[in-house]
C-alpha positions in Angstrom: 62.4 60.9 -11.1 61.7 61.7 -7.8 58.5 63.6 -7.6 58.3 63.7 -11.2 54.4 62.0 -12.3 52.2 62.2 -15.3 49.3 64.9 -15.4 46.9 62.2 -16.3 46.5 58.3 -17.3 46.0 57.6 -20.5 42.9 55.3 -19.5 40.0 56.5 -16.9 38.0 53.9 -15.2 34.9 54.6 -13.3 33.9 53.4 -9.9 30.4 54.5 -8.6 29.3 54.3 -5.1 25.9 54.3 -6.3 25.6 51.8 -8.8 27.2 48.9 -6.3 24.9 49.8 -3.8 22.0 49.5 -6.4 23.3 46.4 -7.7 24.0 44.7 -4.5 20.2 45.9 -3.5 18.9 44.3 -6.7 16.2 41.8 -6.1 17.2 39.8 -9.5 20.9 39.4 -9.6 22.6 36.9 -7.2 26.4 37.1 -6.7 26.9 34.1 -3.8 27.7 36.5 -1.0 30.1 38.8 -3.1 30.2 42.7 -4.1 30.2 41.5 -7.9 30.8 45.3 -8.6 33.7 45.8 -6.7 34.9 42.9 -7.7 34.8 43.6 -11.5 36.4 46.8 -11.5 39.4 45.2 -9.8 39.3 42.6 -12.5 39.5 45.3 -15.1 41.6 47.5 -13.0 44.5 44.7 -12.5 43.9 43.5 -16.7 44.9 47.2 -17.6 48.0 47.5 -15.1 48.9 43.9 -16.2 48.9 44.8 -19.8 51.2 48.5 -18.4 48.7 50.7 -18.7 47.9 53.7 -16.4 44.7 54.1 -15.2 43.1 57.1 -12.8 40.2 55.9 -10.9 37.2 58.6 -11.7 34.0 59.2 -10.2 31.0 58.8 -12.1 30.4 62.5 -12.6 34.3 63.4 -13.1 36.2 65.2 -16.4 36.3 62.6 -19.1 37.8 64.8 -21.3 41.7 64.1 -22.3 41.4 60.4 -21.8 42.0 57.8 -24.8 39.6 55.6 -23.1 37.2 55.2 -20.7 36.1 52.0 -19.2 33.3 51.6 -16.7 32.4 47.8 -15.3 29.1 47.1 -14.5 27.9 50.3 -14.2 24.3 49.1 -13.5 23.3 52.6 -12.5 22.7 54.6 -15.1 21.5 58.6 -14.8 20.3 60.1 -17.8 23.3 62.9 -17.1 25.8 60.6 -16.9 24.7 58.8 -20.0 24.6 61.9 -21.9 28.1 63.1 -20.7 29.5 59.8 -22.0 27.8 59.9 -25.3 29.4 63.5 -25.4 33.0 61.6 -24.8 32.4 59.2 -27.6 31.0 62.1 -30.1 34.0 64.0 -29.4 36.6 61.1 -30.2 37.1 59.1 -26.9 36.7 55.2 -26.5 34.3 53.9 -24.2 34.6 50.1 -22.7 31.2 49.1 -21.0 30.7 45.6 -19.5 27.6 43.8 -18.8 25.2 44.8 -16.4 25.4 48.3 -18.0 22.8 50.8 -17.7 20.1 48.3 -16.5 18.3 51.4 -14.1 18.0 54.6 -13.3 18.8 57.0 -9.9 15.8 55.2 -8.1 17.0 51.8 -9.3 14.3 51.1 -11.3 14.7 49.8 -14.7 14.9 52.2 -17.7 12.4 51.2 -20.2 13.1 50.9 -24.0 15.9 48.2 -23.5 19.0 47.9 -22.5 21.3 49.3 -22.2 19.7 52.4 -21.0 19.4 54.9 -20.7 19.1 56.1 -25.1 22.4 54.1 -25.3 21.6 51.5 -28.0 22.5 53.8 -31.1 25.5 55.3 -28.8 26.7 50.7 -28.8 24.7 49.7 -32.2 23.2 46.6 -30.0 20.3 45.5 -27.9 20.8 43.2 -24.6 17.4 41.1 -24.5 18.3 39.3 -21.2 21.1 38.2 -19.3 21.8 34.5 -18.1 23.3 33.3 -15.0 25.6 30.5 -15.0 25.8 27.8 -12.4 28.7 27.1 -9.8 31.9 25.9 -12.1 30.1 26.2 -15.1 31.3 28.2 -18.3 30.5 29.2 -21.8 33.2 29.1 -24.5 33.6 33.0 -26.4 35.3 32.5 -29.9 37.0 35.7 -31.3 35.5 36.4 -35.1 39.1 38.8 -35.1 42.6 38.5 -34.5 44.4 40.6 -31.9 42.8 37.7 -29.5 45.1 35.4 -29.0 42.8 32.2 -29.0 39.6 31.3 -27.1 38.2 33.0 -24.2 35.7 31.6 -21.2 32.9 33.7 -19.3 31.8 32.9 -16.1 28.5 33.5 -14.1 26.8 35.9 -16.7 26.8 35.8 -19.7 24.3 38.6 -21.9 22.2 37.9 -24.5 23.4 40.8 -27.2 21.7 41.5 -30.5 24.1 43.9 -32.8 22.0 46.8 -34.1 25.5 48.0 -36.4 27.7 46.9 -34.2 31.1 44.9 -35.2 30.9 41.5 -33.8 34.6 40.8 -32.0 33.9 37.8 -30.6 31.0 35.4 -30.2 29.4 32.7 -27.6 30.3 28.9 -28.9 27.9 27.1 -26.6 24.7 27.4 -24.6 21.4 28.6 -26.5 22.6 32.3 -27.5 25.4 30.4 -29.4 27.0 32.5 -32.8 25.5 35.7 -31.0 28.2 38.5 -30.1 29.4 38.6 -27.0 31.9 41.6 -27.7 31.1 44.1 -29.6 33.0 47.5 -31.2 30.9 50.4 -32.5 32.1 53.5 -34.5 30.1 56.5 -32.9 30.3 60.0 -33.9 34.3 60.9 -33.8 34.8 58.1 -31.5 34.1 54.5 -30.7 32.6 52.1 -28.2 33.0 48.1 -27.0 31.0 46.1 -25.1 31.7 43.2 -22.6 28.5 41.6 -22.4 30.0 38.5 -20.3 31.6 38.3 -17.1 35.3 37.1 -18.5 37.9 34.9 -16.4 41.1 36.5 -15.8 43.0 34.9 -18.6 40.4 36.0 -20.8 40.2 39.8 -19.5 44.3 40.0 -19.9 
């Protein structure tokens, strides 16, 4: 098999330097000296590879066509053009997996108006992200699955968003804190494809 390699992996994961810089420069979220954006990307990459899934790392302006799924961990900075390209990818039959901190600011690092995730992505994901909760130290929030396939309960650390479904199906809900019972992981059908939103930072066993 020397010299033989697949033309393209089934999954693409976006790594965007500008989104990482914008998140690091934000005046709100504090990350205890870590590069939260890069660490989140690494955690998702590791979970996919542990599951035996080949992953291509692509830029935010890369070609998404032909991938079965596109994963965008913590894509905090979301340009209108990027949102349109990913929306078109979903409409054409792709699966877009996004996480907490998606679509908070524009290219000038200014918050999108009209609710999160922006810009104009609430319909695509079928949800509204009302606010974000940062947990203290070793505090965790139990995540309770609503459907088979997760293999038991999960734990969220550091970040949990307060999500309201606007048509999306809840796959898992928070099991504690003031947002107990509200959805954390949601799936939505849009066009010919689908989206999945993970509104909490899961610990690595849970993410796997």
